[in-house]
N, C-alpha and C positions, 0 to 999 in steps of 0.2 A: 423476368428480365425481358426487355423489349426486343423485338425482332427487327433487324436492320438490313439483312442481306438475304431475305427469303425470295425465291423466284416468284414472279407474279403469275406465271402460267406454267406449272410443271408439265413436262412432256410425258405422256403416257407411254409405257413400254409398247413397242410394236409387236405384233404377232410374228411367229417364226416365219410365216410365209410372206410377210410384208417387209420390204426394204426399210432399213433404218434411215430416217430422214436426218441429214446433217444440218445443223443450224447455219445460217449465213455467217460469213466471216465477221461482219460488223456486230451482229448480235452475240456471237461468241466472245468477241473482244470486250463488249460491254458487260459480259458476265464474268470476265477474268480480271478486269481492271476497273478501279474506281476513277473518278474524274481527276483526283489529285495525281494518280499514277500516270494518267495520260499526259498531264502537263509536264511532269518531271521526266518521264521516260522519253516523251516526244522531244523536249528541249535538249536534254543531254545527248540523246541519240542523234538529233539533228546536228549538234556541234561536231560529234564524232564523224558523221558522214561528210560534212562540209570540209573538215580537216583532211580526211582521206582523199576527197575530190581535189583539194588544193595541192596535195602531193602529186597527183596524177596530172592535173591541169592547173599550173601555177596562175593562170589568168582568171581563175574562178574566185574573184575578189570583188568587193564593192568599190574599193579605192585602190589606185596603183600603189605598188610597194614603195616605201620611202625609208631609206637606210637610217634616217635620223631617229627612228623609233625602234631600232634593232635592240636597244637596251631592254625592252620589255618582252622580247621573244624567248621562246624555248624550242628545242628541237621538235619537229612535227610529231615524230613517233612518241616522244615523251609526253606531249600534250594528249595524244590519242589514248595512250596507255593509262594516264591518270584519270581521264574522263571515263574510260571504260571501267576502271576499278570502282569509281564512284557509282556508276550505273549498276555494276554487278552487286555491290553491297546493298543498294536500294532494292534491287529485284529480289534478293534473298529475304530482306525484311518484309517486302510486299507480299510474298507468298505466305509467310507466317500470318500476316495480318488478315489476309483473305480467308485462310483456313480457320482462323479463330472465329471470325464472324459467321462464316457459313456453317460451321459445325457446332458452335457453342452458343453464340448470341442468338442465332436463328432458332435453335432448338430449346433454349432455356436451360441447357445443362451447364453445370459448373465446370469451367475449364481448369486444367491443371495450372499450377502456379507458374511453371516455366513458360507456358503458352501465353498467360496473361502478361508476363513480363515482355515476351516477344512482341505482343500486340502494342504495348506501350512504346517499345523501341520503334515500331513501325509508325506510330503517331508522331514521335518526336524526331525521328532521324532526318527528315527534311531540314529541320532547324540546324542540324549539324552538317549535312552534306551540301546544302545550297550555298552556304558561305564559301565552301571549298571551290565550288563551280565559279562563284563570283570572283574569287582570287585568281582564277585561271583565265578570266575574260580578257585581262590585259594582254596576256600572251596570245590568246586567240585573235583579238582585234589587230594587234600589230603584225602577227605572222600569217593570219588566214584571211580575215575580212578586209583589213586595210585601214589606214588612218590618213585622212586628207591633210597634207602638210600646211602648216600655218603660213608658209611663204606663198601659198597659192591665192591667198585672199588679197584683194586690191589695197586694203588698209594696212598690210604688213609693213612694219618698220624695221629695217635691218639693224638699226642702232638701238632698238628697244631690248630690254631684258625680259625675255619670255621664259616661262618654265619649260623644261625639256619635254613635257607632254603636251604643250600647247598645240592646237589644231586649227584648221580653217574655221571650224564651227565655233570656236571660242570668239574669234573676231566677229563672226556673223551674229552670234547671240548677243554680244556686247552692243552691236549696232541696233539689233532688234529692241533691246531694253531701252536704249536711248531714244529710239523712234517712238516707242510706246509712251514714255513718261517725260521726255524732254530733258532728262538727266540720266546719269548712269547710276542706278540705285545702289549698287554694291559699294561704290565709293562715296556717294552723296550721304548715305546713312551713317557713315563713320563719324560725322560731326556730332552725332547724338550718343556716341558710346560713353558709357559710365560703368563703373564696377557693378552697380546693382542691376542694371538692365542687361548687360552682357552675361552676367551670371545667371539670371533668371531665364533668359532666352537660351542659354546653353543647356539648362535643364530640359527645356522643351525639345531642343535638338536631340539630346541623349534619349528622350522618351521613345524615340523611334525604335530603339534597339529592343524594347520589350513588346513591340507591337504584335509579333507572332503569338506570344503568350496571351496577350489581351484578346486576340481573335479566337483562340482555341481552348485554352485551359478552363475557363468557366464551364464550357459544355462538357469537357472531359471529367471534371469533378462530379458533375451530375450524371455521368454515364449516358449522355444523350448522343449516342454514337452517330445517328444520322446527321445531327448538327455538327459534330466534330468533323466528319468527313466533308460536309458541305463547306464549312468555314475553312478547313485546310485547303480544299480545292480552290476556293475563291481567293484566299490570301496567296497561296502558292502560285496560282495562275497570274495574279496581278504582279507578283514579284518577278516572275519570268518575263512578263510583258515589258517590265522596266529594263530587264537585261537586253531584250531585243532592241529597245530604244538606244541603249549604250552602243550596241553594235552598229546600228544604222547611223547614229549621230554621235560619234565619239567626241566628247568635249570635257575639258578639265574643270571648268568653272572659273570664277573671277581670279582665282589664284594663278591663272596662266600668265598674268602680268606681275613680274617681280618675285615670283616664287612664294612658297608657303610662309616664310618669315615675315613678309610684308603684311600678311593678314592676321598675324597673332594679335589678339586684343591687347591694347596698351592704353591706360594702365590695366593690369590684370583684374579680371572680374571676380565676383564672389564665386564660392563653391569650386575653387581650384580650376578656374577656367583655363589658365595657361597649361596646367598639367593635362587636362582632358583634350585640349586642342592638339598638343604635341603627341599624346598617346594615339589619338585617332589618325593623325597624319602618319605616324610610324607604322601603324597597323594596316594602312591602306596600300594594297598591292596594285590594284587597278587604278589608273589615273583618269580614265575616261568614263566617269559615272555621274556626270552632271545632268545630262538630258535623257529622260525627264527627271524631276526631283523625286527619287524613290522614297525619300523621307516623307515628303508630303503625301504622295500617292498611297503608300502602304500604311502609314499611320492613320490616314483618313478611312481607308478600307477597314482596318481593324476596329476603329471607332464605330463605324456604322454597324458592323457585325456585333460588337459588344452592346450597343444601344438596342439592337433588335432582339438579341437573345439573352442578355444579362445586363439589365439597365443600370444597376448600381456600379458595375465595373466600368461601363461606358461613361457614366457621369463622372467617375473618379478620373478617367483618362482624358476627358473633354478639355479641361484647362490647358493641358500640355499640347494637345493637337491644335487648339486655337492659336497658341503662340508659335507653333512650329513653322508655318509659312513665312512669317516675319523673320524668325530666327535664321532660316537658311540663307536669306539675302543679307540680313543685318550682320551676320558673322562671316560673310564672304564665301560661303560654300556653293551657292547657286545663283544663277541669273533669275530675274523675275519671270522671264519666259519659261524657264524650267518649272517654276512653281505652277504657272498657269497650265502648262501642258500636263503637269502632274495631276491636276484636278480633272483634266480631260481623260486621263487614264482611269481615274475613279469612275467617271461616267461610263466608260467602255466596260469596266469591270462589272458593273451592275446592270447595264443595258444589254451586253453581249455575252460576257463570260458567265455570269450567274445563270441565265436561261440555258446556256449550253451545258452547264454542270447539271442542272435539274433534268434536262433531257437525257443526258448520258446515263444517269443513274435511275431513270424512270423504269428501266427494265426490272429493277428490284422492287419488291413491295416494301415501302418505307412508311410506316404509319406516321401521320402528321404529328403525333405527340411524342415521338421518340427523338 
């Protein structure tokens, strides 16, 4: 079995007369946490600290408090406790995962069944926990970081029917789309709606939800643990970067005008388009997840990882990802600007995040073929 977490330079025991040299804090952390751990613990821990700071210093916000978004809030202590629970669950799974690799994968010994199961939980638990964090971002944004009121934009129309989650950035992004193209793509494309194309593009849109499996599972099946950890860190880090975008630029998407019902495909598309659109809308707790397009960014990241490490899986996923950018605008979920910035996040992922992941884990001896 391949070694994935063997130290690159074991420290020799010091003589009795020599003082024991303690490793620098950063080196110690790199030996205790994998890159995916840094991303998740750092992000969730940062939200907790920011929420605690907000309780002590109410002005520690990006945008001033606006009571019209109070419907999304939850008590600050409740938010902190829930985030802390998620963090504690992850930390427990993380320690079992590190123990598994350090004591069994690295030595070639066969692990006990319970520990193998614990390691699989460690691999998959971000897929379960990060959506919980996502669902609490609405409460965090409204209560801690702030939402810029739609009424603060110069183009605000008091007589218009805006969604209750509409923000300043929605009007700004609409103007940006119009300036880029000369039309407002989200409404201009509706003239081309037909049951066949809305149905097919909805399938592309739904394909986003399997993107974490596309990124990680092929490597897991082959027990390529180095690639599993790298793919998990790259995908997870990109996902959390999109969450940062939601906090900095909270926007609802084209649905901010007229509400969700206005954007339901009519006539209904193939493949139960109406059912899936209503199901997704009912399941969506956070309403400020338009900028950037996480669908485009994360699906593209997963595609690149799949093409790099498991070409057949990537080629099977490719047609859906090709249609996804159009689907997000065509179905009224995102602005064109969201999509373009989503591709920018993909570039940042592979130009900045991936080298950082490689450096963080370079303290371990990770053979190239594992």
